[in-house]
C-alpha positions as CSV (number, residue, x, y, z in Angstrom):
1,M,-67.8,14.8,-26.9
2,P,-65.4,17.2,-28.6
3,S,-66.1,17.5,-31.9
4,S,-62.4,16.8,-33.2
5,H,-63.3,13.5,-32.4
6,V,-65.7,12.9,-35.4
7,I,-64.7,12.0,-38.3
8,G,-66.8,12.4,-41.6
9,P,-70.5,12.7,-41.0
10,V,-72.2,13.1,-36.8
11,T,-73.4,9.5,-35.7
12,A,-74.3,9.0,-32.1
13,A,-72.1,6.6,-31.4
14,P,-68.4,7.5,-30.6
15,P,-65.9,6.7,-33.0
16,S,-63.5,3.4,-32.2
17,A,-60.3,3.3,-31.0
18,R,-59.3,2.0,-34.2
19,A,-61.1,4.1,-36.3
20,L,-59.0,6.8,-34.6
21,L,-56.2,5.4,-35.0
22,R,-56.7,5.2,-38.7
23,D,-58.0,8.5,-38.9
24,V,-56.4,10.8,-36.3
25,F,-52.9,9.5,-36.2
26,G,-52.8,7.8,-39.7
27,F,-52.3,4.5,-38.3
28,R,-53.5,1.0,-40.2
29,E,-52.3,-1.4,-37.3
30,Y,-51.5,-1.4,-33.4
31,R,-48.1,-1.7,-32.5
32,P,-47.6,-4.7,-30.2
33,D,-49.7,-4.5,-27.0
34,Q,-51.3,-1.0,-27.7
35,E,-55.1,-2.3,-28.6
36,E,-55.3,-4.5,-25.7
37,I,-53.8,-1.5,-23.4
38,V,-56.3,1.2,-25.3
39,E,-59.1,-1.5,-25.0
40,H,-58.6,-2.0,-21.1
41,V,-58.4,1.7,-20.4
42,V,-61.5,2.8,-22.3
43,A,-63.0,0.2,-20.4
44,G,-62.1,1.8,-17.5
45,G,-58.9,0.0,-16.4
46,D,-56.0,1.1,-14.3
47,A,-52.9,0.1,-16.7
48,F,-48.4,0.7,-16.0
49,V,-47.3,0.6,-19.3
50,L,-43.0,0.0,-20.0
51,M,-42.8,0.6,-23.5
52,P,-39.5,2.0,-25.2
53,T,-39.1,5.6,-26.4
54,G,-40.9,5.9,-29.3
55,G,-42.5,2.3,-29.0
56,G,-45.7,4.5,-29.2
57,K,-46.9,4.6,-25.3
58,S,-48.5,8.1,-26.0
59,L,-51.0,6.4,-27.6
60,C,-52.3,4.0,-25.2
61,Y,-53.3,7.3,-23.2
62,Q,-54.4,9.4,-25.8
63,L,-56.7,6.9,-28.0
64,P,-58.9,5.9,-24.8
65,A,-59.0,10.3,-23.6
66,L,-60.2,10.4,-27.4
67,V,-63.2,7.6,-27.1
68,R,-63.9,8.2,-23.0
69,P,-66.4,11.1,-22.2
70,G,-64.9,13.9,-21.0
71,A,-61.0,15.5,-20.8
72,G,-57.6,13.5,-20.2
73,I,-55.2,14.7,-17.7
74,I,-51.6,14.2,-18.9
75,V,-49.1,14.7,-16.3
76,S,-45.5,15.6,-18.2
77,P,-42.9,16.7,-16.4
78,L,-41.8,19.8,-18.7
79,I,-42.9,22.3,-20.5
80,S,-41.2,21.6,-23.5
81,L,-42.0,18.4,-23.6
82,M,-46.0,19.7,-22.8
83,K,-45.2,22.0,-26.0
84,D,-44.2,19.4,-28.4
85,Q,-47.1,16.5,-27.8
86,V,-49.9,19.6,-28.2
87,D,-48.5,20.8,-31.2
88,A,-48.5,17.9,-32.5
89,L,-52.1,16.8,-31.2
90,Q,-53.1,19.6,-32.7
91,A,-51.6,19.0,-36.2
92,A,-53.7,16.0,-36.1
93,G,-57.0,18.0,-35.8
94,V,-57.3,16.8,-31.8
95,S,-58.1,19.5,-29.3
96,A,-55.7,19.6,-27.3
97,A,-54.1,22.4,-24.6
98,A,-51.4,22.6,-21.8
99,Y,-51.5,24.6,-18.5
100,N,-48.4,25.6,-17.0
101,S,-46.2,28.9,-16.0
102,S,-45.3,30.0,-19.7
103,L,-49.3,30.6,-20.6
104,E,-49.7,34.2,-20.3
105,A,-53.1,35.0,-18.0
106,G,-55.6,35.6,-20.9
107,E,-54.5,32.4,-22.2
108,A,-54.5,30.3,-19.5
109,R,-57.8,31.5,-18.5
110,R,-59.1,30.4,-21.6
111,T,-57.5,27.1,-21.6
112,L,-59.5,26.4,-18.2
113,A,-62.6,27.8,-19.8
114,T,-62.4,25.1,-22.6
115,L,-61.6,22.7,-20.0
116,H,-64.6,23.7,-18.1
117,S,-66.8,23.7,-21.1
118,G,-66.1,20.1,-22.3
119,E,-64.3,21.3,-25.2
120,L,-60.8,19.7,-24.4
121,D,-59.9,16.0,-25.2
122,L,-56.5,16.2,-23.3
123,L,-54.7,18.6,-20.9
124,Y,-50.8,18.7,-20.3
125,V,-50.2,19.3,-16.8
126,A,-47.2,19.6,-14.1
127,P,-47.3,17.6,-11.6
128,E,-46.5,20.4,-9.0
129,T,-49.4,22.4,-10.8
130,L,-51.9,19.4,-10.6
131,M,-51.9,18.6,-7.0
132,T,-52.3,21.7,-6.2
133,E,-55.6,22.4,-4.1
134,S,-56.9,24.8,-6.2
135,F,-56.3,22.7,-9.2
136,L,-57.6,19.6,-7.8
137,S,-60.5,21.5,-6.6
138,R,-61.6,22.8,-10.0
139,L,-61.4,19.1,-11.3
140,H,-63.6,17.8,-9.0
141,E,-66.0,20.3,-10.1
142,I,-66.0,18.8,-13.7
143,Q,-65.8,15.3,-12.7
144,E,-69.6,16.4,-10.3
145,G,-71.1,19.3,-12.9
146,A,-73.5,18.7,-15.0
147,G,-72.2,21.2,-17.5
148,G,-68.9,19.2,-18.6
149,A,-68.4,15.7,-19.4
150,G,-66.0,14.8,-16.7
151,I,-62.4,13.6,-16.4
152,A,-61.4,11.0,-19.0
153,L,-58.7,9.4,-17.6
154,F,-55.1,10.6,-15.8
155,A,-52.1,9.7,-17.4
156,I,-49.1,9.9,-15.7
157,D,-45.9,10.1,-18.3
158,E,-42.2,9.6,-17.1
159,A,-43.9,7.8,-14.2
160,H,-39.9,6.6,-13.5
161,C,-39.6,10.0,-11.8
162,V,-42.2,8.6,-9.2
163,S,-39.3,6.1,-7.6
164,Q,-36.7,7.3,-5.5
165,W,-34.8,4.2,-7.2
166,G,-35.3,5.8,-10.3
167,H,-32.3,7.4,-12.4
168,D,-34.2,10.4,-12.3
169,F,-36.5,11.1,-9.2
170,R,-38.6,14.2,-8.9
171,P,-40.2,14.3,-5.3
172,E,-42.9,16.7,-6.8
173,Y,-44.2,12.7,-8.4
174,V,-44.5,11.2,-5.4
175,Q,-47.6,13.1,-4.4
176,L,-49.6,11.8,-7.5
177,G,-50.1,8.8,-5.4
178,R,-52.9,10.6,-4.0
179,L,-55.3,10.2,-7.2
180,R,-56.3,7.2,-7.4
181,G,-58.1,8.1,-3.8
182,L,-59.2,11.6,-4.6
183,F,-60.7,10.6,-8.1
184,P,-61.8,6.7,-7.7
185,G,-63.7,6.2,-10.7
186,V,-61.4,7.6,-13.3
187,P,-59.0,4.9,-15.1
188,V,-54.8,5.9,-13.9
189,I,-52.3,4.9,-16.7
190,A,-48.5,5.0,-15.8
191,C,-46.2,5.2,-18.3
192,T,-42.4,4.8,-18.9
193,A,-39.7,3.9,-21.0
194,T,-37.5,2.5,-18.9
195,A,-37.4,1.2,-15.2
196,D,-35.4,-1.9,-14.2
197,P,-37.8,-4.5,-12.3
198,Q,-37.4,-3.1,-8.4
199,T,-38.0,0.7,-10.1
200,R,-41.2,-0.9,-11.4
201,D,-42.4,-2.6,-8.1
202,D,-42.0,1.1,-6.5
203,V,-43.8,3.2,-9.0
204,R,-46.7,0.8,-9.3
205,A,-46.9,0.6,-5.1
206,R,-46.6,4.5,-4.9
207,L,-49.4,5.0,-7.5
208,S,-51.5,2.6,-6.1
209,L,-51.4,0.8,-8.9
210,S,-49.9,-2.6,-7.4
211,D,-53.2,-4.7,-8.2
212,A,-53.3,-3.3,-12.1
213,P,-51.9,-5.2,-15.1
214,C,-48.0,-4.2,-16.0
215,Y,-48.1,-4.2,-19.6
216,V,-44.0,-4.5,-20.7
217,T,-43.7,-4.6,-24.6
218,G,-39.7,-5.1,-24.9
219,F,-36.4,-2.9,-24.6
220,D,-35.6,-3.7,-28.1
221,R,-34.9,-0.7,-30.3
222,P,-33.8,-2.9,-33.5
223,N,-33.4,0.6,-35.7
224,I,-30.2,1.7,-33.1
225,R,-26.9,1.1,-33.6
226,Y,-25.0,0.7,-30.6
227,T,-20.6,1.6,-30.5
228,V,-18.7,1.5,-28.0
229,V,-15.4,3.0,-28.5
230,E,-12.6,3.8,-26.1
231,K,-11.8,7.7,-25.5
232,R,-8.6,8.7,-27.2
233,E,-8.5,12.1,-28.2
234,P,-12.1,12.6,-28.0
235,L,-12.7,15.9,-29.8
236,H,-10.8,14.4,-32.8
237,Q,-13.0,11.4,-32.6
238,L,-16.4,13.4,-32.5
239,K,-15.4,15.6,-35.4
240,V,-14.8,12.4,-37.5
241,F,-18.0,10.9,-36.6
242,L,-20.1,14.1,-37.4
243,D,-18.2,14.8,-40.3
244,G,-19.6,11.6,-41.8
245,R,-23.5,12.9,-40.7
246,P,-23.8,15.9,-42.2
247,G,-27.3,17.1,-42.2
248,E,-28.5,15.1,-39.8
249,A,-29.5,16.2,-36.3
250,G,-28.0,14.8,-33.1
251,I,-27.4,14.8,-29.0
252,V,-23.8,15.1,-27.6
253,Y,-24.1,14.2,-23.7
254,C,-21.8,15.6,-21.6
255,L,-21.1,15.1,-17.7
256,S,-20.9,18.9,-17.1
257,R,-21.6,22.4,-18.0
258,K,-18.2,23.5,-18.5
259,R,-17.7,20.7,-20.9
260,T,-20.6,21.0,-23.0
261,E,-20.1,24.5,-23.4
262,E,-16.1,23.8,-24.1
263,V,-17.6,20.9,-26.9
264,A,-20.0,23.0,-28.1
265,G,-17.6,25.8,-29.2
266,K,-15.1,23.7,-30.3
267,L,-17.2,22.3,-32.9
268,A,-19.0,25.9,-33.8
269,A,-15.3,27.0,-34.4
270,A,-14.8,23.9,-36.6
271,G,-17.8,24.9,-38.9
272,L,-20.4,22.6,-37.4
273,P,-23.7,23.7,-36.1
274,A,-24.0,23.1,-32.4
275,A,-24.7,24.7,-29.7
276,A,-24.5,24.2,-25.7
277,Y,-27.7,23.3,-23.8
278,H,-27.4,23.0,-19.9
279,A,-29.7,24.5,-16.5
280,G,-27.1,26.9,-15.8
281,L,-27.8,29.0,-19.1
282,P,-30.4,31.9,-19.1
283,A,-34.1,30.3,-19.8
284,G,-34.1,32.6,-22.9
285,E,-30.9,30.7,-24.2
286,R,-32.4,27.4,-23.3
287,R,-35.5,28.0,-25.8
288,R,-33.5,29.4,-28.2
289,V,-31.6,26.1,-28.6
290,Q,-34.4,23.7,-28.1
291,D,-36.5,25.6,-30.8
292,A,-33.8,25.6,-33.4
293,F,-33.5,22.1,-32.9
294,A,-36.4,21.3,-32.7
295,R,-37.1,23.8,-36.2
296,D,-33.8,21.7,-38.2
297,D,-32.1,25.1,-37.8
298,L,-29.4,23.4,-35.4
299,L,-28.5,20.6,-36.4
300,V,-26.4,19.7,-32.9
301,V,-27.3,20.0,-29.2
302,V,-24.4,19.2,-26.8
303,A,-25.7,19.1,-23.7
304,T,-25.9,18.1,-20.4
305,V,-28.6,15.5,-18.9
306,A,-30.8,18.2,-18.5
307,F,-31.4,18.2,-22.3
308,G,-33.7,15.7,-23.4
309,M,-36.5,14.3,-21.6
310,G,-38.9,17.5,-23.0
311,I,-37.5,16.5,-26.9
312,D,-40.2,14.8,-28.6
313,K,-38.5,15.5,-32.0
314,S,-39.0,12.0,-33.9
315,N,-35.8,12.6,-36.8
316,V,-32.4,12.6,-34.2
317,R,-30.5,10.5,-36.1
318,F,-27.5,10.1,-33.7
319,V,-26.5,9.9,-30.2
320,V,-23.1,10.5,-28.8
321,H,-22.3,9.8,-25.2
322,F,-18.8,12.3,-24.5
323,D,-18.8,10.9,-21.0
324,L,-19.9,8.3,-19.5
325,P,-23.9,8.1,-17.8
326,K,-24.3,6.9,-14.6
327,S,-26.4,4.1,-15.3
328,I,-27.6,2.0,-17.9
329,E,-30.9,3.0,-17.7
330,S,-29.6,6.6,-18.0
331,Y,-28.0,5.7,-21.2
332,Y,-31.0,3.4,-22.6
333,Q,-33.1,6.6,-22.3
334,E,-31.0,9.1,-23.9
335,T,-29.5,7.0,-26.4
336,G,-33.7,5.8,-27.3
337,R,-34.1,9.8,-28.1
338,S,-32.3,8.9,-31.3
339,G,-34.4,7.1,-34.2
340,R,-38.1,7.5,-32.7
341,D,-39.3,7.8,-36.4
342,G,-38.2,4.0,-36.6
343,M,-35.6,5.0,-39.3
344,P,-31.7,3.9,-38.8
345,A,-30.0,6.0,-36.0
346,E,-26.5,5.4,-34.2
347,A,-25.8,5.5,-30.4
348,L,-21.6,6.3,-30.2
349,L,-20.7,6.0,-26.4
350,L,-16.6,7.4,-26.0
351,F,-15.2,5.1,-23.2
352,G,-13.0,6.6,-20.4
353,L,-11.7,5.2,-17.3
354,G,-11.5,8.5,-15.9
355,D,-14.9,8.9,-16.7
356,A,-16.2,5.8,-14.2
357,A,-13.7,7.3,-11.3
358,V,-15.7,10.8,-11.9
359,V,-19.0,9.9,-11.9
360,H,-17.8,7.4,-9.0
361,S,-16.8,10.6,-6.8
362,L,-19.6,12.1,-7.4
363,I,-22.3,9.6,-6.7
364,E,-20.4,8.9,-3.1
365,G,-19.7,12.2,-2.6
366,G,-22.1,14.7,-4.0
367,G,-26.0,15.5,-4.0
368,R,-28.6,14.8,-6.7
369,G,-27.2,16.7,-9.6
370,G,-23.8,17.4,-8.9
371,A,-22.5,16.9,-12.0
372,N,-24.1,19.8,-13.0
373,G,-23.2,22.2,-10.6
374,E,-26.6,22.1,-9.1
375,P,-26.7,22.2,-5.1
376,G,-26.3,18.7,-3.4
377,Y,-28.1,17.5,-0.5
378,E,-27.3,14.4,1.9
379,R,-27.2,11.2,0.6
380,D,-29.3,8.1,1.7
381,P,-26.6,5.6,2.2
382,E,-28.9,3.4,0.2
383,Q,-29.4,5.0,-2.4
384,V,-25.5,5.5,-3.1
385,R,-25.3,1.8,-2.9
386,V,-28.1,1.2,-5.3
387,E,-26.4,4.2,-7.8
388,L,-22.7,2.4,-7.3
389,H,-24.3,-0.8,-8.5
390,K,-25.7,1.0,-11.4
391,L,-22.7,2.4,-12.4
392,S,-20.8,-0.9,-12.1
393,S,-23.5,-2.4,-14.6
394,M,-23.1,0.5,-16.6
395,V,-18.6,0.3,-17.2
396,G,-19.7,-3.5,-17.6
397,Y,-21.7,-3.0,-20.2
398,A,-19.1,-0.4,-21.6
399,D,-16.1,-2.8,-21.3
400,G,-18.3,-5.8,-22.2
401,L,-16.9,-8.0,-25.6
402,T,-20.5,-9.5,-26.3
403,C,-23.6,-8.3,-28.1
404,R,-24.4,-4.9,-27.3
405,R,-28.2,-5.6,-27.6
406,E,-28.1,-9.3,-25.8
407,A,-25.9,-7.2,-22.8
408,L,-28.5,-4.2,-23.0
409,L,-31.6,-5.8,-23.0
410,G,-30.2,-8.8,-20.8
411,Y,-29.7,-5.8,-18.0
412,F,-33.7,-5.4,-18.1
413,G,-34.5,-9.0,-18.0
414,E,-35.2,-9.8,-21.7
415,P,-33.5,-12.3,-23.2
416,Y,-32.1,-11.1,-26.8
417,P,-30.9,-14.2,-29.2
418,A,-27.6,-12.5,-29.9
419,P,-25.6,-11.6,-32.9
420,C,-27.8,-8.9,-33.5
421,G,-26.0,-7.5,-36.4
422,N,-26.5,-3.6,-35.3
423,C,-23.8,-3.0,-33.1
424,D,-20.0,-2.6,-33.3
425,T,-19.4,-5.9,-31.3
426,C,-21.4,-7.6,-34.6
427,L,-20.8,-5.9,-37.0
428,E,-16.8,-5.7,-36.1
429,P,-15.9,-8.3,-33.6
430,P,-13.4,-7.0,-31.6
431,E,-9.4,-8.5,-31.8
432,T,-8.3,-10.7,-28.9
433,Y,-5.1,-11.4,-27.7
434,D,-3.2,-13.0,-24.8
435,A,-2.5,-10.8,-22.1
436,T,-1.3,-12.7,-19.8
437,E,2.3,-11.5,-19.4
438,H,1.6,-8.2,-19.8
439,A,-1.2,-7.9,-17.1
440,Q,1.6,-9.8,-14.6
441,M,3.9,-6.7,-15.4
442,A,1.3,-4.1,-14.8
443,L,-0.1,-6.2,-11.5
444,S,3.8,-6.8,-9.8
445,C,4.6,-2.9,-10.4
446,V,1.2,-2.1,-8.7
447,Y,2.9,-4.2,-5.4
448,R,6.1,-3.1,-6.0
449,L,5.0,0.7,-5.3
450,R,2.9,-0.3,-2.3
451,Q,-0.1,0.2,-3.6
452,S,0.1,3.8,-3.4
453,F,-0.1,5.1,-6.9
454,G,-2.3,6.1,-10.0
455,I,-2.3,5.2,-12.8
456,A,-0.3,7.2,-14.9
457,H,2.8,6.9,-12.6
458,V,2.0,3.1,-13.0
459,I,2.4,3.2,-16.6
460,D,5.1,6.1,-16.3
461,V,7.4,3.1,-13.9
462,L,6.7,0.5,-16.8
463,R,7.4,2.2,-19.5
464,G,11.4,4.0,-18.0
465,S,10.0,7.3,-18.3
466,E,12.8,9.7,-16.2
467,S,10.2,12.0,-14.6
468,E,11.3,14.0,-12.0
469,K,8.3,12.2,-9.4
470,I,9.7,8.7,-10.2
471,L,13.6,10.1,-9.6
472,R,12.7,11.4,-6.9
473,F,10.7,8.1,-5.1
474,G,14.2,5.9,-6.5
475,H,10.9,4.2,-8.6
476,D,13.6,4.1,-11.1
477,R,15.4,1.1,-9.2
478,L,12.5,-1.0,-8.8
479,S,12.5,-4.3,-10.7
480,T,9.5,-3.3,-12.7
481,Y,11.1,-0.3,-14.1
482,G,11.4,0.1,-18.0
483,I,10.4,-3.6,-18.4
484,G,7.2,-2.6,-20.4
485,A,9.4,0.4,-22.2
486,N,8.2,-1.1,-26.0
487,V,4.6,-1.0,-25.5
488,S,2.8,2.5,-26.2
489,R,1.1,4.4,-23.4
490,D,-2.2,3.7,-24.6
491,H,-1.8,-0.1,-24.5
492,W,-1.2,0.2,-21.1
493,Q,-3.7,2.5,-20.2
494,S,-6.6,-0.2,-21.9
495,L,-4.6,-3.0,-20.1
496,I,-4.8,-1.6,-16.6
497,R,-8.8,-0.7,-17.6
498,Q,-9.6,-3.5,-18.5
499,L,-7.8,-5.1,-15.2
500,I,-10.1,-3.0,-13.3
501,H,-13.2,-4.0,-14.9
502,R,-12.0,-7.1,-14.3
503,G,-11.5,-7.3,-11.1
504,Y,-8.1,-7.7,-10.5
505,L,-7.3,-4.0,-9.8
506,T,-9.6,-1.7,-7.7
507,Q,-9.2,2.3,-7.7
508,D,-9.5,3.8,-4.2
509,I,-11.4,6.8,-5.2
510,A,-11.0,8.3,-1.8
511,R,-7.3,8.1,-1.9
512,F,-6.6,9.9,-5.0
513,S,-7.1,6.8,-7.3
514,V,-4.5,4.4,-6.3
515,L,-4.5,1.3,-7.7
516,K,-4.4,-1.9,-5.7
517,L,-4.4,-5.6,-5.6
518,T,-7.5,-7.9,-5.2
519,A,-7.6,-11.2,-4.1
520,K,-8.5,-12.2,-8.0
521,A,-5.2,-10.9,-8.7
522,Q,-3.0,-13.4,-7.3
523,P,-3.8,-16.3,-9.2
524,L,-2.4,-14.2,-12.1
525,L,0.0,-12.7,-10.7
526,H,1.6,-16.3,-9.7
527,G,1.0,-17.5,-13.6
528,E,-2.2,-19.8,-12.4
529,E,-4.3,-18.9,-15.1
530,A,-4.1,-16.9,-18.3
531,L,-5.9,-14.0,-19.2
532,V,-7.5,-13.2,-22.6
533,L,-8.2,-9.1,-23.4
534,A,-9.1,-7.4,-26.2
535,K,-7.2,-4.7,-28.4
536,P,-8.4,-1.1,-28.3
537,R,-11.1,-0.1,-29.9
538,T,-10.9,3.9,-31.0
539,R,-12.0,4.0,-34.2
540,V,-16.3,4.4,-35.4
541,A,-17.9,2.2,-38.0
542,T,-16.6,2.4,-41.6
543,K,-18.7,4.4,-43.9
544,K,-19.2,0.9,-45.9
545,Q,-20.4,-1.0,-42.3
546,R,-22.8,2.4,-41.7
547,K,-24.3,2.3,-44.8
548,A,-25.2,-2.0,-44.5
549,A,-26.9,-1.4,-41.3
550,D,-28.8,1.6,-42.5
551,R,-30.0,0.2,-45.4
552,S,-30.8,-3.0,-43.2
553,A,-32.6,-1.1,-41.0
554,R,-34.8,0.6,-43.3
555,A,-35.7,-2.3,-45.1
556,A,-36.8,-3.5,-41.8
557,G,-39.1,-0.6,-40.9
558,L,-40.2,-0.3,-44.5
559,A,-40.9,-4.0,-45.1
560,G,-38.1,-4.3,-47.6
561,L,-39.2,-1.2,-49.8
562,E,-36.5,0.4,-51.6
563,V,-36.6,4.3,-50.7
564,D,-36.4,7.1,-53.3
565,E,-33.2,9.2,-51.8
566,A,-33.8,12.4,-54.1
567,L,-37.2,12.1,-53.8
568,F,-36.9,11.9,-49.8
569,E,-34.5,14.8,-49.6
570,R,-37.2,17.2,-51.8
571,L,-40.2,15.8,-49.6
572,R,-38.0,16.9,-46.3
573,A,-37.2,20.5,-48.1
574,L,-40.8,20.9,-48.9
575,R,-41.4,19.7,-44.8
576,K,-39.3,22.2,-43.8
577,R,-41.0,24.9,-45.9
578,L,-44.6,24.2,-44.9
579,A,-43.4,24.0,-41.2
580,D,-41.4,27.1,-40.7
581,A,-44.8,28.7,-42.8
582,Q,-46.6,27.4,-38.9
583,R,-43.9,27.6,-36.7
584,V,-44.0,24.6,-35.8
585,P,-41.1,21.7,-35.8
586,A,-40.5,19.9,-38.8
587,Y,-41.9,16.5,-37.2
588,V,-45.2,17.6,-36.5
589,V,-45.9,18.5,-40.4
590,F,-44.6,14.2,-40.9
591,S,-41.9,12.0,-40.0
592,D,-38.6,11.2,-41.7
593,A,-40.6,7.8,-41.3
594,T,-43.7,9.0,-43.3
595,L,-41.7,10.8,-46.0
596,A,-39.3,7.8,-46.5
597,E,-42.5,6.0,-46.9
598,M,-43.5,8.2,-49.4
599,A,-40.3,8.0,-51.2
600,A,-40.8,4.2,-51.5
601,R,-44.4,3.9,-52.1
602,K,-44.8,7.2,-54.5
603,P,-48.4,7.5,-53.8
604,A,-50.4,9.2,-56.9
605,T,-53.6,9.7,-55.0
606,E,-55.3,11.2,-52.0
607,A,-56.7,7.4,-51.3
608,D,-53.3,6.2,-51.7
609,L,-51.7,8.8,-49.7
610,L,-53.4,8.0,-46.7
611,E,-52.4,4.1,-47.3
612,V,-49.1,5.6,-45.8
613,G,-48.4,5.8,-42.0
614,G,-48.8,8.9,-40.6
615,V,-50.7,10.5,-42.8
616,G,-54.4,11.0,-41.2
617,Q,-57.6,12.9,-42.4
618,T,-56.4,16.1,-41.2
619,K,-53.0,15.9,-42.3
620,L,-54.6,14.8,-46.0
621,E,-56.3,18.2,-45.8
622,R,-53.3,20.2,-45.0
623,Y,-50.6,19.0,-46.9
624,G,-51.8,16.4,-49.8
625,D,-51.5,18.4,-52.4
626,A,-48.1,19.4,-51.7
627,F,-47.1,16.3,-51.0
628,L,-48.1,14.7,-54.4
629,E,-47.4,17.1,-56.5
630,V,-43.7,17.0,-55.2
631,I,-44.0,13.1,-55.7
632,A,-45.6,13.1,-58.9
633,G,-42.3,15.5,-60.5
634,G,-43.3,18.5,-59.6
635,E,-41.5,20.9,-57.9
636,G,-43.7,21.8,-54.8
637,S,-44.4,25.1,-53.0
638,G,-42.7,27.0,-50.8
639,S,-45.1,30.6,-50.9
640,D,-47.6,31.6,-48.5
641,E,-50.2,31.1,-51.0
642,S,-49.6,27.2,-50.8
643,A,-49.6,26.8,-47.2
644,P,-52.2,25.2,-45.9
645,Y,-53.0,27.8,-43.1
């Protein structure tokens, strides 16, 4: 067994998983279901694990890999994600490595030699590397040979990529289903943060894990505040949001490459530290942006969905969706990249009707990745149907008036006793009004326009515009011309959007998004029913609401302890200096949650510091003196002599 497993004097018996949890990772207790999963895999059992981002999935395979003889083989989709996890493990004293195309020849040979000698605890590989005949033959040699300790387990991270019904299907993941037959005595654990029941069953079947226990620990991320606002002047809305969060790191997701560059450029011009990231940028620029973000040198990344899966950064404080995601699964996973340390985080969605139409068109007419300019391919009609259903669910969530958390968890089949007290509809319930008369005006106008025009033209007619188009078609002679002139364009846009989402109108995407009446519109149009709608919400939460929610979430995460904010900032500064000296991301040293607990408990001795979550033996030895000095009131040190290496 590698020496990194051993804490203290060498003994005949390997340390228990619980001892490693404390001494290596610095946690006193397991999170829900972790211990049962760990012990099951340690005993040689297979498992399917569905845990929210930040819920502790990694420990479910890292701990068994440390306890079981041999190396744990971890399948990871991105080189950047491998690097982040390996950095964090090495900082905790674990013998971990990655084997991928980024390694130089000499480093690759040394990594394989370490694997063959039995000195590695965990090895991270990409699925296409793992499933080559040469690498599989190498693993068979290790498993069967006398020199090495064998293979401890296979862990398949981001396992939803196996399923074509998942939101991030990757064909290279499908081959992983062969592992169970190729290595029948080695446990396989598949992990993901997001999968609806259909995707869940598909993943288990493809990986030959249908008979393995399925652990679903719940989807709730109580520290994340969910907010949806109507998209009006989105760049201004984004700037206002960012202005209220100075010094905080976050991700802004956009639908296209062009949009990311436009938004990042305008933010940078306004003096905000932002940069674009998408798959079309040179590899060197992508690495520069990702490394700067990981090390807190860059605070805001404006990105397509090409950015994020490889991010293991725990102190992301917010995620903004500048454009509408394609599905609730995508939205959940992307928002889940904030607040992984359990500290307060925000998820803001700017919701516009036009975005829904664009995504709908991309799903129907483009291949996978078409939104980001990647080449398309022929779509499976059933997959298109599933994706359109998922988009409809996403629109329904964004347009809802109920507790966001209740709606989000309900989609995944997890009942939630609303209100949650940490979303926009709970913190500031939307105002409603009797929209019956205005709805009848809009529906009547669509009818008199022969259901042949889009939203903008319908609004122009209602407001009595004298545009060339209206005069050319003679629409100034319609009975509905000008009947809504005393109501703003924004009001009509919001009303028509809600009529579409509630099923009174549809948009014919194939015919330039013209509006059409549905059968449901007839009773409302004829005065047989009333309609109550929400007034548009365009502002983000007030600073007062934000501070109240932050205090609530922080107190919940720290068992009600009060954080010394000034000390917390001094500890962050020390962490940044140490991380820069080691050329690693700041969160590899300690997470924000660990620093907050230090700033609340104010440990005075090494024994006290070990009681703080996230402080293990190795990190105590490397960083303990420096952090205790700052907590005691000293300046801390940023000099090279005081760096832990």
